[in-house]
C-alpha positions as CSV (number, residue, x, y, z in Angstrom):
1,X,29.5,-51.3,130.6
2,X,31.1,-52.8,127.5
3,X,34.2,-54.8,126.9
4,X,36.8,-53.5,124.4
5,X,39.7,-55.4,122.9
6,X,42.7,-53.1,122.4
7,X,46.1,-53.0,120.8
8,X,48.4,-50.5,122.6
9,X,52.0,-49.6,123.3
10,X,53.6,-49.6,126.7
11,X,56.2,-47.0,128.1
12,X,59.0,-48.9,126.3
13,X,57.2,-49.0,123.0
14,X,56.3,-52.7,123.1
15,X,53.0,-53.7,121.6
16,X,50.5,-55.3,124.0
17,X,47.0,-56.6,123.6
18,X,44.2,-57.1,126.1
19,X,40.6,-56.3,127.2
20,X,39.2,-53.5,129.2
21,X,35.7,-52.6,130.5
22,X,34.4,-49.1,129.9
23,X,31.2,-47.3,129.0
24,X,32.6,-46.2,125.6
25,X,35.6,-46.0,123.4
26,X,36.7,-42.6,124.8
27,X,36.5,-43.9,128.4
28,X,38.4,-47.0,127.4
29,X,41.2,-44.8,125.9
30,X,41.3,-42.6,129.1
31,X,41.5,-45.7,131.3
32,X,44.4,-47.1,129.3
33,X,46.3,-43.7,129.4
34,X,45.9,-43.7,133.2
35,X,47.7,-47.0,133.2
36,X,50.5,-45.5,131.1
37,X,49.4,-47.5,128.1
38,X,48.9,-45.8,124.8
39,X,46.1,-47.3,122.6
40,X,46.7,-47.9,118.9
41,X,43.4,-49.7,118.2
42,X,40.3,-50.3,120.2
43,X,37.4,-52.5,119.1
44,X,34.2,-53.4,120.9
45,X,34.4,-57.0,122.0
46,X,30.8,-57.4,123.2
47,X,27.3,-55.8,123.1
48,X,26.3,-53.6,126.0
49,X,23.6,-56.0,127.1
50,X,25.9,-59.0,127.3
51,X,26.7,-60.6,130.6
52,X,29.8,-62.5,131.7
53,X,27.9,-65.7,131.0
54,X,27.1,-64.7,127.5
55,X,30.7,-63.7,126.8
56,X,31.7,-67.3,127.8
57,X,29.0,-68.9,125.7
58,X,30.0,-66.8,122.7
59,X,33.3,-68.7,122.3
60,X,33.8,-71.7,120.2
61,X,32.4,-74.9,121.9
62,X,35.9,-76.4,121.7
63,X,37.5,-73.5,123.5
64,X,37.5,-73.9,127.3
65,X,39.5,-73.1,130.4
66,X,41.0,-76.3,131.8
67,X,41.6,-77.1,135.4
68,X,45.4,-76.7,134.7
69,X,44.8,-73.1,133.5
70,X,42.9,-72.2,136.7
71,X,45.5,-73.9,138.8
72,X,48.4,-72.0,137.2
73,X,46.5,-68.7,137.5
74,X,45.7,-69.4,141.2
75,X,49.4,-70.3,142.0
76,X,50.7,-67.1,140.2
77,X,48.1,-64.8,141.8
78,X,49.0,-66.2,145.2
79,X,52.7,-65.6,144.5
80,X,52.1,-62.0,143.4
81,X,49.9,-61.1,146.3
82,X,52.3,-62.8,148.7
83,X,55.1,-60.6,147.4
84,X,53.1,-57.5,148.4
85,X,51.7,-56.5,145.0
86,X,48.2,-55.1,145.0
87,X,45.3,-57.1,143.6
88,X,44.5,-55.0,140.5
89,X,48.1,-54.8,139.2
90,X,48.4,-58.6,139.9
91,X,45.3,-59.3,137.8
92,X,46.6,-57.0,135.0
93,X,49.9,-58.9,134.9
94,X,48.2,-62.3,134.8
95,X,45.7,-61.1,132.2
96,X,48.5,-59.9,129.9
97,X,50.4,-63.2,130.1
98,X,47.4,-65.5,129.9
99,X,47.6,-67.6,126.8
100,X,44.0,-68.8,126.8
101,X,41.8,-66.1,125.2
102,X,38.8,-67.0,127.3
103,X,40.7,-66.8,130.5
104,X,42.3,-63.5,129.3
105,X,38.9,-62.0,128.7
106,X,37.4,-63.3,132.0
107,X,40.4,-61.8,133.9
108,X,39.9,-58.5,132.2
109,X,36.3,-58.3,133.5
110,X,37.3,-59.4,137.0
111,X,40.0,-56.8,137.1
112,X,37.6,-54.1,136.1
113,X,35.0,-55.1,138.7
114,X,37.7,-55.2,141.4
115,X,38.9,-51.8,140.2
116,X,35.4,-50.4,140.6
117,X,35.4,-51.5,144.3
118,X,34.0,-55.0,144.2
119,X,35.6,-57.9,146.0
120,X,37.6,-60.6,144.2
121,X,34.9,-63.1,145.1
122,X,32.2,-60.9,143.5
123,X,34.2,-60.6,140.4
124,X,34.8,-64.3,140.1
125,X,31.2,-65.2,140.9
126,X,30.2,-64.0,137.4
127,X,32.1,-66.9,136.0
128,X,30.8,-70.1,137.6
129,X,32.1,-72.2,134.7
130,X,35.6,-71.2,135.7
131,X,35.4,-70.8,139.5
132,X,33.0,-73.3,141.2
133,X,31.4,-72.7,144.6
134,X,34.2,-74.5,146.4
135,X,36.7,-72.1,144.9
136,X,34.6,-69.0,145.6
137,X,33.9,-69.9,149.2
138,X,37.6,-70.4,149.9
139,X,38.4,-67.0,148.3
140,X,35.6,-65.3,150.3
141,X,37.0,-66.8,153.5
142,X,40.5,-65.6,152.6
143,X,39.3,-62.1,151.9
144,X,37.4,-62.0,155.2
145,X,40.5,-63.2,157.2
146,X,43.0,-61.2,155.3
147,X,44.9,-64.3,154.2
148,X,43.9,-64.4,150.5
149,X,47.4,-65.3,149.3
150,X,47.6,-68.3,151.7
151,X,44.1,-69.4,150.7
152,X,45.0,-69.2,147.0
153,X,48.2,-71.2,147.7
154,X,46.1,-73.9,149.4
155,X,43.7,-73.9,146.4
156,X,46.6,-74.3,144.0
157,X,48.0,-77.2,146.1
158,X,44.6,-78.8,146.2
159,X,44.0,-78.5,142.5
160,X,47.5,-79.8,141.6
161,X,47.1,-82.8,143.9
162,X,43.7,-83.6,142.4
163,X,45.0,-83.3,138.9
164,X,48.0,-85.5,139.7
165,X,45.7,-88.3,141.1
166,X,43.3,-88.1,138.1
167,X,46.3,-88.1,135.7
168,X,47.8,-91.3,137.3
169,X,44.4,-93.0,137.1
170,X,43.9,-92.0,133.4
171,X,47.5,-93.0,132.4
172,X,47.1,-96.4,134.1
173,X,43.9,-97.0,132.0
174,X,45.3,-95.8,128.7
175,X,47.2,-98.9,127.8
176,X,44.4,-101.4,128.3
177,X,41.9,-99.2,126.5
178,X,44.3,-98.8,123.5
179,X,44.9,-102.6,123.5
180,X,41.2,-103.3,123.5
181,X,40.6,-100.8,120.7
182,X,43.4,-102.1,118.5
183,X,42.5,-105.7,119.1
184,X,38.8,-105.1,118.3
185,X,39.8,-103.3,115.1
186,X,42.0,-106.1,114.0
187,X,39.4,-108.7,114.7
188,X,36.8,-106.6,112.8
189,X,39.0,-106.4,109.8
190,X,39.7,-110.1,109.9
191,X,36.0,-110.9,110.1
192,X,34.9,-108.5,107.3
193,X,37.8,-108.7,104.8
194,X,40.0,-111.8,105.3
195,X,37.5,-114.5,106.5
196,X,34.9,-114.0,103.7
197,X,37.6,-114.6,101.0
198,X,38.7,-117.8,102.7
199,X,35.3,-119.1,103.5
200,X,34.1,-118.3,100.0
201,X,36.2,-121.2,98.8
202,X,34.3,-123.6,101.0
203,X,31.0,-122.3,99.8
204,X,32.0,-122.7,96.1
205,X,32.9,-126.3,96.8
206,X,29.5,-127.1,98.2
207,X,31.1,-129.0,101.0
208,X,29.3,-129.8,104.2
209,X,30.9,-127.6,106.8
210,X,31.4,-128.1,110.5
211,X,29.0,-126.2,112.8
212,X,31.9,-123.9,114.1
213,X,32.7,-122.8,110.5
214,X,29.0,-122.1,109.8
215,X,28.9,-119.9,112.9
216,X,32.0,-118.1,111.8
217,X,30.6,-117.5,108.3
218,X,27.3,-116.3,109.7
219,X,29.0,-113.8,112.1
220,X,31.3,-112.6,109.3
221,X,28.4,-112.0,106.9
222,X,26.5,-110.2,109.5
223,X,29.4,-107.9,110.4
224,X,30.1,-107.2,106.7
225,X,26.5,-106.4,105.9
226,X,25.2,-104.8,109.0
227,X,28.3,-103.1,110.6
228,X,26.4,-99.8,110.3
229,X,23.5,-101.2,112.3
230,X,25.9,-102.2,115.1
231,X,27.3,-98.7,115.2
232,X,23.8,-97.2,115.4
233,X,22.8,-99.6,118.1
234,X,26.0,-98.9,120.0
235,X,25.5,-95.1,119.8
236,X,21.8,-95.5,120.8
237,X,22.8,-97.7,123.8
238,X,25.4,-95.1,124.9
239,X,22.9,-92.2,124.5
240,X,20.2,-94.1,126.5
241,X,22.7,-95.0,129.2
242,X,23.9,-91.4,129.5
243,X,20.4,-90.0,129.6
244,X,19.3,-92.6,132.2
245,X,22.3,-92.2,134.5
246,X,22.8,-88.4,134.1
247,X,19.5,-87.0,132.8
248,X,17.2,-88.2,135.6
249,X,17.5,-88.0,139.4
250,X,16.4,-91.7,139.8
251,X,18.9,-92.7,137.1
252,X,21.7,-90.8,138.8
253,X,20.9,-92.4,142.2
254,X,20.8,-95.9,140.7
255,X,24.1,-95.5,138.9
256,X,25.9,-93.9,141.8
257,X,24.6,-96.9,144.0
258,X,25.8,-99.4,141.3
259,X,29.2,-97.7,141.2
260,X,29.7,-98.3,144.9
261,X,28.6,-102.0,144.7
262,X,30.5,-103.2,141.6
263,X,33.0,-105.8,142.7
264,X,36.5,-104.5,143.0
265,X,35.8,-101.2,141.1
266,X,33.2,-100.2,143.7
267,X,35.8,-100.1,146.4
268,X,38.0,-98.0,144.2
269,X,35.2,-95.5,143.6
270,X,34.5,-95.3,147.3
271,X,38.2,-94.6,148.1
272,X,38.3,-91.9,145.4
273,X,35.2,-90.2,147.0
274,X,36.6,-90.5,150.5
275,X,39.9,-89.0,149.4
276,X,38.1,-86.1,147.6
277,X,35.9,-85.6,150.7
278,X,38.8,-85.5,153.1
279,X,41.1,-83.3,151.0
280,X,38.4,-80.8,150.2
281,X,37.1,-80.6,153.8
282,X,40.6,-80.1,155.1
283,X,41.4,-77.4,152.6
284,X,38.1,-75.5,153.4
285,X,38.6,-75.7,157.1
286,X,42.3,-74.6,156.9
287,X,41.1,-71.6,154.9
288,X,38.7,-70.5,157.6
289,X,35.4,-71.8,156.1
290,X,33.0,-72.8,158.9
291,X,32.4,-76.6,159.3
292,X,28.7,-76.5,158.4
293,X,29.3,-74.5,155.3
294,X,32.2,-76.7,154.3
295,X,30.1,-79.8,154.7
296,X,27.5,-78.4,152.3
297,X,30.2,-77.6,149.7
298,X,31.9,-81.0,150.1
299,X,28.5,-82.7,149.5
300,X,28.6,-81.5,145.9
301,X,32.3,-82.2,145.4
302,X,32.2,-86.0,146.0
303,X,30.2,-86.5,142.8
304,X,28.1,-89.3,144.2
305,X,24.5,-88.9,145.4
306,X,24.6,-91.7,147.9
307,X,27.8,-90.4,149.6
308,X,26.5,-86.8,149.3
309,X,23.3,-87.6,151.2
310,X,25.4,-89.2,153.9
311,X,27.5,-86.1,154.2
312,X,24.4,-83.9,154.2
313,X,22.9,-86.0,157.0
314,X,26.1,-85.7,159.0
315,X,26.1,-82.0,158.5
316,X,22.6,-81.8,160.0
317,X,23.7,-83.9,163.0
318,X,26.7,-81.6,163.5
319,X,24.4,-78.6,163.4
320,X,22.4,-80.2,166.2
321,X,25.6,-80.5,168.3
322,X,26.7,-84.1,167.5
323,X,30.3,-85.0,166.5
324,X,31.3,-85.4,162.9
325,X,32.9,-88.8,163.4
326,X,29.8,-90.3,165.1
327,X,27.5,-88.9,162.4
328,X,29.6,-90.4,159.6
329,X,29.7,-93.8,161.4
330,X,25.9,-94.1,161.5
331,X,25.5,-94.1,157.7
332,X,27.7,-97.2,157.3
333,X,29.4,-95.9,154.1
334,X,32.6,-94.5,155.6
335,X,35.1,-97.2,156.8
336,X,35.9,-97.4,160.5
337,X,39.5,-96.3,159.7
338,X,38.2,-93.0,158.4
339,X,35.7,-92.3,161.2
340,X,38.2,-93.3,163.9
341,X,40.9,-91.0,162.5
342,X,38.3,-88.1,162.3
343,X,37.3,-88.8,166.0
344,X,41.0,-88.6,167.0
345,X,41.3,-85.3,165.1
346,X,38.2,-83.9,166.8
347,X,39.4,-84.8,170.2
348,X,42.9,-83.5,169.7
349,X,41.9,-80.4,167.8
350,X,43.8,-81.5,164.7
351,X,40.9,-82.3,162.4
352,X,42.4,-80.6,159.3
353,X,45.7,-82.5,159.6
354,X,43.9,-85.8,160.2
355,X,41.7,-85.2,157.2
356,X,44.8,-84.6,155.0
357,X,46.3,-87.8,156.3
358,X,43.2,-89.7,155.4
359,X,43.2,-88.2,151.9
360,X,46.9,-89.0,151.3
361,X,46.4,-92.6,152.5
362,X,43.4,-93.2,150.3
363,X,45.0,-91.5,147.3
364,X,47.9,-93.9,147.6
365,X,45.6,-96.9,147.9
366,X,43.7,-95.8,144.8
367,X,46.8,-95.6,142.8
368,X,48.0,-99.0,144.0
369,X,44.6,-100.5,143.3
370,X,44.4,-99.0,139.8
371,X,47.9,-100.3,138.9
372,X,47.0,-103.8,140.2
373,X,43.7,-103.8,138.2
374,X,45.3,-102.7,135.0
375,X,48.1,-105.3,135.4
376,X,45.5,-108.0,135.6
377,X,43.4,-106.4,132.8
378,X,46.2,-106.5,130.2
379,X,46.8,-110.3,130.2
380,X,43.0,-110.8,130.4
381,X,42.5,-108.7,127.2
382,X,45.3,-110.6,125.5
383,X,43.8,-113.9,126.5
384,X,40.3,-113.0,125.2
385,X,41.8,-111.7,121.9
386,X,43.9,-114.9,121.6
387,X,40.8,-117.1,122.1
388,X,38.9,-115.2,119.5
389,X,41.7,-115.5,117.0
390,X,42.1,-119.2,117.8
391,X,38.3,-119.6,117.1
392,X,38.8,-118.0,113.7
393,X,41.8,-120.1,112.8
394,X,40.2,-123.3,114.0
395,X,37.0,-122.6,112.1
396,X,39.0,-122.2,108.9
397,X,41.4,-125.1,109.4
398,X,38.8,-127.7,110.4
399,X,37.1,-127.9,107.0
400,X,40.6,-128.1,105.3
401,X,41.5,-131.1,107.5
402,X,38.2,-132.7,106.6
403,X,38.9,-132.2,102.9
404,X,42.3,-133.8,103.2
405,X,40.8,-136.9,104.9
406,X,38.2,-137.2,102.1
407,X,40.9,-137.0,99.4
408,X,42.8,-139.9,101.2
């Protein structure tokens, strides 16, 4: 089966473009005519031996499908299915209006596989870069229970809530980061262009300089002569750090442990993981995914090995007949508020609702903590930059004052 890219005319004579799976060009033309589409041009978009993965990898490395693209697709598919439209026509509509070429091509393959009798989950499972296990398990549960449109709606809600939280965190951090970058750039330009011209006057006069001015001149000369070495060392440090913390299992564990124990920021990281755990588990349970399977999925969603192992241990305890709240209490990572609310949810049969409340509460706390941290970070950056500028000014003015005293 090959993928063909086509240009065709619909019943109203409007030009449309898209992708279609077929054994050959003739079969592709026949498929299009059966859909009341009249092909004008058909070109092979991939080799016969290519898989869905190779199709994705063939695209430019800068081209990707964002979480927002998937969220919009999920919401629209839920709306179409909820209105009573069959799955294949719904996928055809979304494929035609998709603006992302990679998403358009992926939907074309999914549509063709569904049209051949496969389930939506089977079609999506060929694209793990787009649809993660969490997504696929929810869709599978929705197909099994006959509530696929409701499950897709919950998926869209979950994705939008997660994106909104991450967006608020990022936007809160933008201003301090920009301030730090601009301040560092200005200081670098001062030290490499302005300071050498001024301190050069002192050097030409062969005057005995104060220690603070000597330090300034030494730092300025080093930055001017070896700025490239600093960039190389910085890049090397970043590469080593990324390899250590992401390339090895021991490094990942160490870094995840550090992220939870860093003063102030460690608590924020923990709250983010708890909010993600609670929201994801609630969404899976509401969609009909069994608790044990949901726990295994959530373990990979929290993005922290230490918390993931605690969730995995709790899943094993639940499998042995123990309660979820008691298992989470034993690991000592989850705060008492979380475990107590889960216990109430288990006893009252409202675990999903209680998990959603926990997620909402912790998401609100994270936003408040981030705002408070950035509000303190901004004046701290200004203070540090001010002290550095004062050091430069004082280092330059001190020799001038000494020269004036000698003249008198």
